[in-house]
C-alpha positions as CSV (number, residue, x, y, z in Angstrom):
1,M,120.1,-90.8,12.7
2,K,120.4,-87.3,14.2
3,Q,121.2,-88.8,17.6
4,N,124.0,-90.9,16.0
5,A,125.4,-87.8,14.3
6,N,125.3,-85.9,17.6
7,K,127.2,-88.7,19.3
8,W,130.1,-88.3,16.8
9,I,130.1,-84.5,17.0
10,I,130.4,-84.8,20.8
11,T,133.2,-87.4,20.4
12,V,135.2,-85.1,18.1
13,T,134.7,-82.2,20.5
14,V,135.8,-83.9,23.7
15,V,138.8,-85.7,22.0
16,M,139.9,-82.4,20.5
17,C,139.8,-80.8,24.0
18,S,141.8,-83.7,25.5
19,I,144.4,-83.4,22.7
20,I,145.0,-79.7,23.1
21,E,145.1,-80.0,26.9
22,L,147.8,-82.7,26.7
23,I,149.7,-81.1,23.9
24,D,150.2,-78.1,26.1
25,I,152.0,-80.3,28.7
26,S,155.0,-80.8,26.3
27,I,154.7,-78.2,23.6
28,V,156.5,-75.6,25.7
29,N,159.6,-77.8,26.1
30,V,161.0,-77.1,22.7
31,A,160.4,-73.3,23.0
32,L,162.1,-72.6,26.3
33,Y,165.1,-70.8,24.8
34,E,162.9,-68.7,22.5
35,I,160.7,-67.8,25.4
36,M,163.8,-66.8,27.4
37,G,164.9,-64.4,24.7
38,G,161.3,-63.1,24.2
39,I,160.6,-62.2,27.9
40,G,164.1,-61.8,29.3
41,A,164.2,-64.8,31.7
42,T,166.9,-67.2,32.8
43,L,166.7,-70.9,32.2
44,S,166.0,-71.7,35.8
45,E,163.2,-69.1,35.8
46,V,161.6,-70.1,32.5
47,T,161.1,-73.7,33.7
48,W,158.3,-72.3,35.9
49,V,156.3,-71.9,32.6
50,I,156.3,-75.8,32.4
51,A,155.9,-76.3,36.2
52,S,153.0,-73.9,36.7
53,Y,150.8,-75.7,34.0
54,A,151.6,-79.1,35.5
55,I,150.7,-77.9,39.0
56,G,147.4,-76.4,37.9
57,N,146.6,-79.6,36.0
58,V,147.2,-82.0,38.9
59,I,145.3,-79.8,41.4
60,M,142.1,-79.6,39.3
61,I,141.8,-83.2,38.0
62,P,140.7,-84.7,41.4
63,L,138.4,-81.8,42.0
64,T,136.5,-82.2,38.8
65,G,133.9,-84.5,40.3
66,W,132.9,-82.0,43.0
67,F,132.7,-79.0,40.6
68,T,130.7,-81.1,38.1
69,E,128.2,-82.1,40.7
70,Q,127.8,-78.5,42.0
71,F,127.5,-76.7,38.7
72,G,126.4,-79.3,36.1
73,R,128.7,-81.0,33.6
74,R,127.8,-78.9,30.6
75,P,128.3,-75.4,32.2
76,Y,131.5,-76.7,33.9
77,F,132.9,-78.1,30.6
78,L,132.0,-74.9,28.7
79,T,133.5,-72.7,31.4
80,S,136.7,-74.8,31.4
81,I,137.1,-74.6,27.6
82,F,136.5,-70.8,27.7
83,I,139.1,-70.2,30.5
84,F,141.6,-72.5,28.7
85,T,141.2,-70.6,25.5
86,I,141.4,-67.1,27.1
87,C,144.4,-68.1,29.1
88,S,146.1,-69.4,26.0
89,L,145.5,-66.1,24.3
90,F,146.9,-64.2,27.3
91,C,149.9,-66.6,27.4
92,G,150.7,-65.7,23.8
93,F,150.5,-62.0,24.6
94,S,152.6,-62.2,27.8
95,T,155.6,-59.8,28.0
96,S,157.1,-60.9,31.3
97,L,157.9,-64.2,33.0
98,W,155.5,-64.0,35.9
99,E,152.7,-62.8,33.7
100,L,153.2,-65.9,31.6
101,V,153.5,-68.2,34.6
102,F,150.3,-66.8,36.1
103,F,148.2,-67.5,32.9
104,R,149.9,-70.9,32.4
105,F,148.8,-71.9,35.9
106,F,145.1,-71.0,35.2
107,Q,145.4,-72.6,31.8
108,G,146.6,-75.8,33.6
109,L,143.6,-75.6,36.0
110,A,141.2,-75.4,33.1
111,G,143.0,-78.1,31.2
112,G,142.8,-80.5,34.2
113,A,139.1,-80.0,34.2
114,L,138.8,-80.8,30.5
115,L,140.6,-84.1,30.7
116,T,138.3,-85.9,33.2
117,T,135.1,-84.2,32.0
118,S,135.9,-85.3,28.5
119,Q,136.3,-88.9,29.5
120,S,133.0,-89.0,31.6
121,T,131.2,-87.3,28.7
122,L,132.3,-90.0,26.3
123,V,131.3,-92.8,28.7
124,D,127.8,-91.3,29.0
125,T,127.4,-90.6,25.3
126,F,128.0,-94.1,24.1
127,P,125.7,-97.1,24.9
128,K,126.8,-99.6,27.5
129,E,128.0,-102.1,24.9
130,Q,130.3,-99.5,23.3
131,I,132.0,-98.2,26.5
132,G,135.2,-99.9,25.4
133,L,135.1,-98.0,22.1
134,A,134.4,-94.7,23.9
135,N,137.5,-95.2,26.1
136,G,139.5,-96.2,23.1
137,I,138.6,-93.0,21.4
138,F,139.5,-91.0,24.6
139,G,142.9,-92.8,24.5
140,L,143.6,-91.1,21.2
141,G,144.0,-87.8,23.0
142,I,146.0,-89.3,25.9
143,V,148.7,-90.8,23.6
144,M,148.7,-88.4,20.7
145,G,148.9,-85.2,22.9
146,P,152.2,-85.7,24.7
147,T,153.7,-87.3,21.5
148,L,152.7,-84.6,19.1
149,G,153.5,-81.7,21.5
150,P,157.2,-81.4,20.8
151,T,156.8,-81.9,17.0
152,L,154.1,-79.2,16.7
153,G,156.0,-76.9,19.0
154,G,159.2,-77.2,17.1
155,Y,157.4,-76.5,13.8
156,L,155.6,-73.4,15.2
157,V,158.8,-72.0,16.8
158,D,160.9,-72.6,13.7
159,N,158.4,-71.1,11.3
160,L,156.5,-68.5,13.3
161,S,157.4,-67.6,16.9
162,W,157.0,-69.0,20.4
163,N,153.8,-67.1,20.9
164,W,152.0,-69.3,18.4
165,I,152.4,-72.4,20.6
166,F,149.6,-70.7,22.7
167,F,147.7,-68.9,19.9
168,I,147.1,-72.2,18.1
169,N,144.7,-73.2,20.9
170,V,142.5,-70.2,20.3
171,P,140.6,-71.2,17.1
172,I,140.4,-74.8,18.4
173,G,139.0,-73.6,21.7
174,I,136.4,-71.3,20.0
175,L,135.2,-74.2,17.9
176,A,135.0,-76.5,21.0
177,V,132.9,-73.9,22.9
178,I,130.4,-73.6,20.0
179,L,130.1,-77.4,19.5
180,S,129.9,-78.0,23.3
181,Y,127.1,-75.4,23.7
182,L,125.2,-76.9,20.8
183,F,125.6,-80.6,21.3
184,I,126.8,-81.6,24.8
185,P,123.8,-82.3,27.1
186,N,123.7,-82.4,30.8
187,Q,123.3,-86.2,31.5
188,K,121.3,-87.4,34.4
189,G,123.0,-86.7,37.7
190,F,124.9,-83.7,36.3
191,Q,122.3,-81.0,36.3
192,R,123.2,-77.9,38.3
193,K,122.0,-78.1,41.9
194,K,119.5,-75.6,43.1
195,K,121.6,-75.0,46.2
196,I,125.4,-75.4,46.3
197,K,126.7,-77.5,49.2
198,K,128.5,-75.9,52.0
199,I,132.1,-75.7,50.8
200,D,134.8,-77.3,52.8
201,W,137.4,-74.6,52.2
202,F,140.0,-76.2,54.4
203,S,140.0,-79.4,52.4
204,F,140.3,-77.4,49.2
205,L,143.3,-75.6,50.6
206,L,144.9,-78.8,51.8
207,L,144.5,-80.4,48.4
208,I,145.8,-77.4,46.5
209,V,148.8,-77.0,48.8
210,G,149.6,-80.7,49.0
211,L,149.4,-81.5,45.3
212,G,150.9,-78.1,44.4
213,C,154.0,-78.6,46.6
214,L,154.3,-82.3,45.4
215,Q,154.3,-81.3,41.8
216,T,156.7,-78.4,42.5
217,V,159.1,-80.9,44.1
218,L,158.9,-83.2,41.1
219,E,159.2,-80.5,38.5
220,K,162.0,-78.4,40.2
221,G,163.8,-81.0,42.3
222,Q,166.4,-82.0,39.6
223,Q,167.2,-78.4,38.8
224,D,167.5,-77.4,42.5
225,D,169.6,-80.5,43.5
226,W,166.7,-82.2,45.3
227,F,166.9,-82.3,49.1
228,N,170.1,-80.3,49.2
229,S,167.8,-77.4,48.6
230,A,165.9,-76.0,51.5
231,F,163.0,-75.0,49.2
232,I,162.6,-78.5,47.9
233,R,162.9,-80.0,51.5
234,N,160.3,-77.6,52.8
235,S,158.0,-78.2,49.8
236,A,158.2,-82.0,50.4
237,I,157.4,-81.7,54.1
238,I,154.4,-79.3,53.5
239,S,153.1,-81.6,50.7
240,F,153.3,-84.7,52.9
241,L,151.6,-83.1,55.9
242,A,148.9,-81.4,53.8
243,L,148.0,-84.6,51.9
244,V,147.9,-86.8,55.0
245,V,145.5,-84.4,56.7
246,F,143.5,-84.1,53.5
247,V,143.1,-87.9,53.2
248,Y,142.1,-88.2,56.8
249,R,139.4,-85.5,56.4
250,Q,138.0,-87.1,53.2
251,L,137.8,-90.5,54.7
252,K,136.0,-89.1,57.8
253,S,133.7,-86.8,55.8
254,T,130.1,-87.8,54.8
255,D,130.3,-85.3,51.9
256,P,133.9,-85.3,50.7
257,V,135.5,-83.0,48.2
258,V,137.2,-86.0,46.6
259,D,135.5,-89.4,47.3
260,L,138.6,-91.5,48.2
261,K,136.4,-94.2,49.5
262,I,135.8,-95.2,45.9
263,L,139.3,-96.7,46.0
264,R,138.0,-99.5,48.3
265,F,136.6,-101.2,45.3
266,R,139.4,-103.6,44.2
267,N,139.3,-102.7,40.5
268,V,139.4,-99.0,41.2
269,G,142.2,-99.1,43.7
270,I,144.4,-101.5,41.8
271,S,143.8,-100.0,38.4
272,T,144.6,-96.5,39.8
273,F,147.9,-97.8,41.0
274,M,148.6,-99.5,37.7
275,T,147.8,-96.2,35.9
276,F,150.3,-94.4,38.1
277,L,153.0,-97.0,37.0
278,L,151.9,-96.7,33.3
279,G,152.1,-92.9,33.5
280,F,155.6,-93.4,34.9
281,C,156.6,-95.5,31.9
282,L,154.7,-93.5,29.3
283,F,156.1,-90.0,30.2
284,S,159.6,-91.2,31.0
285,S,159.9,-92.9,27.6
286,V,158.5,-89.7,25.9
287,L,161.4,-87.8,27.7
288,V,164.2,-90.3,27.1
289,Y,163.8,-90.9,23.4
290,P,164.1,-87.2,22.2
291,V,167.0,-86.5,24.6
292,L,168.8,-89.6,23.2
293,A,168.1,-88.8,19.6
294,E,169.1,-85.1,19.8
295,K,171.7,-84.9,22.5
296,A,173.6,-88.2,22.1
297,L,173.0,-89.1,18.4
298,G,172.8,-85.6,16.9
299,Y,169.4,-85.9,15.2
300,T,167.6,-82.7,14.3
301,A,164.4,-81.8,16.2
302,T,162.5,-82.4,13.0
303,E,163.9,-85.9,12.5
304,T,163.2,-86.7,16.1
305,G,159.6,-85.5,16.0
306,V,158.8,-87.1,12.6
307,L,159.9,-90.5,13.9
308,L,157.3,-90.2,16.7
309,I,154.4,-89.7,14.4
310,P,154.1,-93.3,13.0
311,G,154.1,-94.8,16.5
312,A,151.5,-92.3,17.6
313,F,149.4,-93.0,14.6
314,I,149.6,-96.8,15.3
315,A,148.6,-96.2,18.9
316,G,145.6,-94.1,17.8
317,L,144.6,-96.8,15.4
318,M,144.9,-99.5,18.0
319,M,142.7,-97.6,20.6
320,P,139.3,-98.1,19.0
321,I,140.3,-101.6,17.8
322,T,141.2,-102.5,21.4
323,G,138.0,-100.9,22.6
324,H,136.0,-103.1,20.3
325,L,138.0,-106.2,21.4
326,T,137.1,-105.6,25.1
327,N,133.7,-107.1,24.4
328,K,135.2,-110.2,22.9
329,V,138.6,-110.8,24.5
330,S,139.8,-110.9,28.1
331,V,141.0,-107.5,29.1
332,K,143.6,-109.2,31.2
333,M,145.0,-110.8,28.1
334,L,144.9,-107.5,26.2
335,M,146.8,-105.6,29.0
336,T,149.4,-108.3,29.5
337,A,150.1,-108.5,25.8
338,G,150.3,-104.7,25.6
339,L,152.7,-104.4,28.6
340,F,154.9,-107.1,27.1
341,V,155.0,-105.4,23.7
342,F,155.9,-102.1,25.4
343,F,158.8,-104.0,27.1
344,L,159.9,-105.3,23.6
345,F,160.0,-101.6,22.5
346,T,162.3,-100.7,25.3
347,F,164.4,-103.8,24.9
348,S,164.7,-103.3,21.2
349,I,166.2,-99.8,21.7
350,F,168.4,-101.0,24.5
351,N,169.7,-103.7,22.3
352,N,170.4,-101.5,19.2
353,I,171.6,-98.2,20.6
354,G,174.9,-97.2,19.0
355,R,176.6,-94.1,17.6
356,D,175.9,-95.3,14.1
357,V,172.2,-96.0,14.5
358,N,170.2,-94.0,11.8
359,P,166.8,-92.5,12.3
360,P,164.9,-95.4,10.6
361,G,166.4,-97.7,13.2
362,F,164.1,-96.2,15.7
363,L,161.0,-96.6,13.6
364,W,159.9,-100.1,14.4
365,P,160.7,-99.9,18.1
366,L,158.5,-96.8,18.3
367,V,155.7,-98.6,16.3
368,L,155.9,-101.4,19.0
369,R,155.5,-98.7,21.6
370,G,152.3,-97.5,19.9
371,I,150.9,-101.1,19.7
372,G,151.7,-101.7,23.3
373,L,150.1,-98.5,24.6
374,G,147.0,-99.2,22.3
375,L,146.5,-102.6,23.9
376,V,147.0,-101.6,27.5
377,F,145.5,-98.1,27.8
378,V,141.9,-98.8,26.9
379,P,141.3,-101.7,29.3
380,L,143.1,-99.8,32.1
381,T,140.8,-96.7,31.7
382,L,137.7,-98.9,31.3
383,I,138.1,-101.2,34.4
384,P,137.8,-98.5,37.1
385,L,134.6,-97.1,35.5
386,Q,132.7,-100.3,35.2
387,G,129.2,-100.2,36.7
388,F,129.5,-96.6,38.0
389,K,127.2,-93.8,36.9
390,G,126.9,-90.0,37.1
391,K,129.3,-88.4,39.6
392,D,130.9,-91.7,40.5
393,V,132.2,-92.0,37.0
394,V,133.8,-88.6,37.3
395,Q,135.3,-89.4,40.7
396,A,136.9,-92.7,39.4
397,A,138.1,-91.1,36.2
398,G,139.5,-88.1,38.1
399,L,141.6,-90.3,40.4
400,S,142.8,-92.4,37.5
401,N,143.8,-89.3,35.5
402,M,145.5,-87.8,38.5
403,A,147.4,-91.0,39.1
404,R,148.7,-91.0,35.5
405,Q,149.8,-87.3,35.6
406,I,151.6,-87.7,39.0
407,G,153.1,-91.0,37.8
408,G,154.4,-89.2,34.7
409,S,155.9,-86.5,36.9
410,F,157.6,-89.1,39.1
411,G,158.8,-90.9,35.9
412,I,160.4,-87.8,34.5
413,A,162.0,-86.9,37.8
414,V,163.3,-90.4,38.5
415,I,164.5,-91.1,34.9
416,T,166.3,-87.8,34.7
417,N,168.2,-88.5,38.0
418,Y,168.8,-92.1,36.9
419,L,170.4,-91.0,33.6
420,M,172.8,-88.6,35.4
421,S,173.8,-91.1,38.0
422,R,174.3,-93.9,35.4
423,S,176.3,-91.6,33.2
424,V,178.7,-90.7,36.0
425,K,179.0,-94.4,37.0
426,H,179.9,-95.5,33.4
427,Q,182.4,-92.7,33.1
428,G,184.1,-93.8,36.3
429,E,184.2,-97.4,35.0
430,L,185.6,-96.4,31.7
431,I,188.4,-94.3,33.3
432,T,189.2,-97.1,35.8
433,H,189.4,-99.8,33.1
434,L,191.2,-97.6,30.5
435,D,194.5,-99.3,29.6
436,R,196.8,-96.5,28.5
437,S,199.4,-99.0,27.5
438,S,197.1,-100.6,25.0
439,Y,198.6,-100.6,21.5
440,K,195.2,-99.9,19.9
441,L,194.7,-96.8,22.2
442,Q,198.2,-95.5,21.7
443,N,197.8,-95.9,17.9
444,W,194.5,-94.0,18.0
445,L,196.0,-91.2,20.1
446,E,198.9,-90.9,17.7
447,N,196.7,-90.7,14.7
448,Q,194.5,-88.0,16.3
449,T,197.6,-86.1,17.4
450,N,199.0,-86.2,13.8
451,H,195.6,-85.1,12.5
452,F,195.6,-82.0,14.7
453,F,199.3,-81.3,14.0
454,Q,198.6,-81.3,10.2
455,Q,195.9,-78.7,10.9
456,G,198.5,-76.3,12.2
457,F,198.6,-76.9,15.9
458,T,201.8,-77.3,17.8
459,K,202.8,-80.8,18.8
460,L,201.9,-80.2,22.4
461,D,198.6,-78.6,21.6
462,A,197.8,-81.4,19.1
463,K,198.5,-84.0,21.8
464,Q,196.3,-82.2,24.3
465,K,193.5,-82.0,21.7
466,A,193.8,-85.7,21.0
467,T,193.5,-86.4,24.8
468,A,190.5,-84.1,25.1
469,L,188.9,-85.9,22.2
470,L,189.5,-89.2,23.9
471,H,187.7,-87.9,27.1
472,Q,184.8,-86.6,24.9
473,E,184.5,-90.1,23.3
474,M,184.4,-91.7,26.7
475,Y,181.8,-89.3,27.9
476,L,179.6,-89.9,24.8
477,H,180.0,-93.7,25.3
478,A,179.0,-93.4,28.9
479,E,176.0,-91.4,27.9
480,L,174.9,-94.0,25.4
481,Q,175.3,-96.7,28.1
482,S,173.2,-94.7,30.5
483,F,170.4,-94.4,27.9
484,M,170.5,-98.1,27.4
485,D,170.1,-98.6,31.1
486,A,167.2,-96.1,31.2
487,F,165.3,-97.9,28.5
488,L,165.8,-101.2,30.2
489,F,164.7,-99.6,33.5
490,I,161.5,-98.3,31.9
491,G,160.8,-101.7,30.3
492,I,161.2,-103.5,33.6
493,G,158.8,-101.0,35.0
494,A,156.2,-102.1,32.4
495,L,156.8,-105.8,33.3
496,I,156.3,-105.0,37.0
497,I,152.7,-103.9,36.2
498,I,151.8,-107.3,34.8
499,P,151.3,-109.1,38.2
500,F,148.7,-106.5,39.2
501,V,146.7,-107.3,36.1
502,F,145.9,-110.7,37.6
503,M,144.8,-109.1,40.9
504,L,141.9,-107.4,39.1
505,K,138.3,-108.8,39.4
506,K,136.9,-110.3,36.2
507,Y,135.7,-107.5,33.9
508,S,132.4,-107.9,32.0
509,I,130.7,-105.1,30.2
510,K,127.4,-107.0,30.6
511,N,127.3,-106.8,34.3
512,E,127.0,-104.0,36.7
513,Y,129.8,-103.4,39.1
514,Q,129.5,-105.8,42.0
515,K,130.4,-103.7,45.0
516,E,132.6,-105.3,47.6
517,S,131.8,-105.5,51.2
């Protein structure tokens, strides 16, 4: 009985850590302008507050296996929570931009460690026949975190101050430290080593520089006009060279920092690539919906955030259900169904976007999104871990989590650029095909001109204002068209994942992983 109770305390602890880690990826987005005013930074400067966290995150995730093996899982997990909590506190007290960026970077490093260690802890806590349930519960944090971040951030900024988006982590972090110290054991294979291995500092440096520069390109590229910027070009070149050398060293090493050889197992390699694509779809859809709702349709931040909650709740409900089903239903069927339902979510919004769409019109599509993610996420996190134990679980989970984070960064970068290019294209088409001799158009311009004239403008000014209003309407229509294109683009991305599902080896929770030759 006591052991069963401990299992659920551990579950609550690690899921709580995963949620606050992922909330902090997106919670800052809604507070940028308040932070600018509070610390005296420009918009281009303050985006480093977001980028520094993402850079720290993606650097640490693949290194988690090495650190866990060297220091033991429990000490490493406790230290990560402690650093995350302390850095959150210092972020809230920051009075300058670079002070905040500095602590956000180390908060991101600690957060990246929490994500993978949480998953491996859950996998080892539950018995083999409940591994699907464990990953389903872990999925709660993965889906709920990015979804609830903007909503929670908006509430805290509106009712308290921007500092509280960081302070809120402190009591949660303190509780997590206490529960982790009391209840999380060091499972077999994760006790601290008596003698730490010789550290391959050069490989560490290559990984930090390579992933750091890659994430910088993805986070700052749009703002700096991509490869027209020398900074972005140089960062991309450095990232490419550093990662190529890193991969070469790891494949040749008998004691690698990151065991890339684990990707030779078909299910690990394919599922990691699929996770990259899913991260692309997940994070880009989280970006596009709020921008559409607030910028193009004029919803308030509260309306936008509240509409996300039912879908997130459904996704959270689906995760443990799907985890239970993995013992009874083909995981390929579950993933295929989930990806198709996710496509239906994007197609439903694509088919119904209009200036007159009201907030409830987004409710059911977002519920479909939650169902789709609930069906696909659990099997996709479960498959690469099958049959592995100890440090191999952490290595496989780390590569999978890194793939999702980098996929999400690629998704945000690509979809932002895609929205801009499609908007320009649609504006050009509207101008090209605009028939100024059309009776309907002339009648509309005349009515608008008369409207402005009756408000006290001169006839010339009234006509200019009517023409400007026409251009504004064309711009808004082009924007809506670009959002329709973006949702269809994301949906097609989900469908592209489906063929890879059938390339996976058959999954069975009852059998150990059959290593390939």
